[in-house]
N, C-alpha and C positions, 0 to 999 in steps of 0.2 A: 504494500500500500504506500508506505513512505520509507525512503532510505536516505539517510544523511551520512555522508562519509567525509571525514577529515575537514569538517567545517571550521574555518577561521574567519573572524569578522570583528569589527570594532567601530569606533567613532573617531573621525579625525585621525590623529596619529596614535590613538590609544587602542591597543588590541585587547579585546574582551574574551574572544573564543579562541581556543588553541587545539584544533583537531578534534572536534566533537563528532562522535559516531552515534547514530540513533536510528532504530528501525521500529516501525509500527506495522503489524501484519493485519490482514483482513479480520475484522470482528473482535480485535483485542483492545484492551485499555492499557495504555502505557502512561506512567506519570514521570515527569521531570522534576526532580527535587534539588534543593540546595538552599543555603542561607541567602539573605538579601545580598545583591551585588555579585553573585557567583556566575551570572550569565544566562539565566533561564529565559528571561524575556528577550534578550538579544538573540538567543537561539531561535525563538519563535519568530521574531522579526526577520531574521535572515531566511528562515524557511518560507515565510509568507511573502518575501520580496519587498518588505518594508525598508530593509537596508540591503546593500549588495554585499554578498560574501567576498572575502579577499581570496580565499582558497577553498577547495573542497567541492563536493557535489551534493545537490538536492535532487532526488528523483521521486516522482510520483507515478506509481504503477509502471516503473521502468523507464519513464520518459524524463529526460534530463531537463529540469526547469531551473537550474542554477542561475540566479540573477534575473529571472523573468519578472515582469511587472506584476504587481499584486492582483490585478484583475485576471491575468493569465493563470496565476496560481489558483485563484478561486474557481475559474472555469475548469481547471483540471480536477477539481473535486475536494478542495480543502476549504472548510467553513470555519472562520475565526470568530471566537468570542473574546474580544480584546480586553486587556487590563484596563480597568476604569470604565468599562461598559461602552462608552462612546456612542450612545444612542443619539439620533438626530433630535435636538431639543424642541425645534419649532414644527416638527411633523407629529401627527397623531400616531398612536400605537399602530393602527392599521396601515397608515402610510409608511411607517418605519418598516413594517413587514413586507409590504408590497415593493418597497424600493430595492430589495435584494432578491425578489422572487425569480427562480430559475428552475428549469428541469434538471440542471446539474449533471454530474457523472455518477450520482448514486442511484437509488431505486425510484426516484421521482415520485415519492409518496407524500411529500410535505407541501401542503397548500394552506390557505387561511383556515379552512375547516379543520385540517389535521393539527395545525399549531394551536388553535383555540381549544381543541379537544385535549391536547397534551398539556397545555398551560392555560387552564380555564380563567385564571385571574386576568389574563390579557384580554379575553373576550369582554369581561366586565368593564375594562378600561379602554376599549378599542377607540373611543373618540377623544380620549385625553391626550394632551401633548406629552412628548417625551420628558419635558422639563417638569411636568406635574406629577411624575411618578416617584415613588420612594426608591431608595437604593436597591431593595430587593426586587421590586417590580421592574426597574431598569435592567437588572441582571437577567430576569426572566425574558424581557424583551430582546436583550442581546442574544440570548440562546435561541429564541424563536426566530430572530432575524437570520442567524446563521443556518438554522434548519431550513429556512425558506430557500436557501441556495441548493437544497437537496445534496448535501455533501457526502462524499464517500468517506471522509475523515473529518470529525469534529475536533477542533483545536480550541482549548480553553486556557487562557492565561489568567491565573488567580481566580479560580472559579467561584470562591465564596468569600473573598477578602472583604472585611468591613461590614459583613451582613449579620443580622440578628440570628441567634441560634435556630429559631424555628424556620427561617428562610433558608439557612444553610442546609438543614435536614431535608427540606423540600427539594432543593437542587440536587443533593446527593441521591434522593429517591428517583428523580427524573433521569439522572445519568445512569442509574442502575437499570431503569426501564429501557433506556436506549441500548445499553450493553446487551440486555437480554434479547433485544430485537436484532442484534447483530451489527450494531453501529460500531465502527472503529473510532476510538477516542484517544487524543493526546491531551493530558491535563496537567496544569501546574496548580498546586495548592499547598498550604501548610498543614492541613488537617490530616495527620498521619493515620489516625484511627479510621477515618472515613475512607482514605485512600487504600488502606489495607483491606477493606471490605470490597473494594471495587476493582483495583488494578490487577492486571496479569503480570506486569513487569514494572520494575522501578529503576530509573537511571538517575544517579546522583552526580551533580556538578559541584566542583570546587575550583574557584579561580579560573573558570572557563575551560576546565578539563573534566572529562568523565573519570571519576575516582571509584565508582562502585556500580555494579549492576546486580539486581536481585530479582529472582523469579518467584512469583507467588506460589508456584507449584513445587518449590524446592523443599528441603527438609528443615528449613528455618523454623524453629519452634515458635518464636515470637517476632513476626516481621516488623512490628512497631519498634521493639527494642533494637533490632538490627539496624533499622533506618535511623533511629536516634543516635546510635553509635557512629554511623557514617556521617551524620549531620552535626555531630559534636554538641548534642543538646541533652 
């Protein structure tokens, strides 16, 4: 689904990523972990074409899209839920959703009715502007907007950051439902317990390099403790 090989990137003269390797297979959930400033968001930005990689390769279903423009990455099947949500504040909920509507490269099952059924709070707020939503509602809208592209791979940067516990649990429940339905997901978040229930594989970054890889199917007795060890928390 997604293959990242030897990815190097940065900003100006400052290098942030040093040879990151990352793969997401069909139907699996992979989480990218690391403390603040370790390169997680930069990795996502380089994958999505928001910054140009210095070296390495980004392939989607075998197609080399290294350095492609963001709309080309989206057309190839990657749907992004960005850090900070970034909904369109002057558009209604429904206009936000329709702005990204596409048959995509996935199974073309997501339309307004599908998103409203999956995220019913959005239907209740369909005529409200993006700026009138709470943080949790904006995150739901960002997820719905990404689903409207009918992605083959859903990418979430800080899936539940800054949200109330009840909203966080609702988002984890929705992601679990997507996984059960075969959606491939790449997710960044700090909630190790929730990730341990959801993820198939864990990739840990430190100072722009992959320092650990864990498999949920391994013999690790306590994945949360193992992750805490690698994250030094």
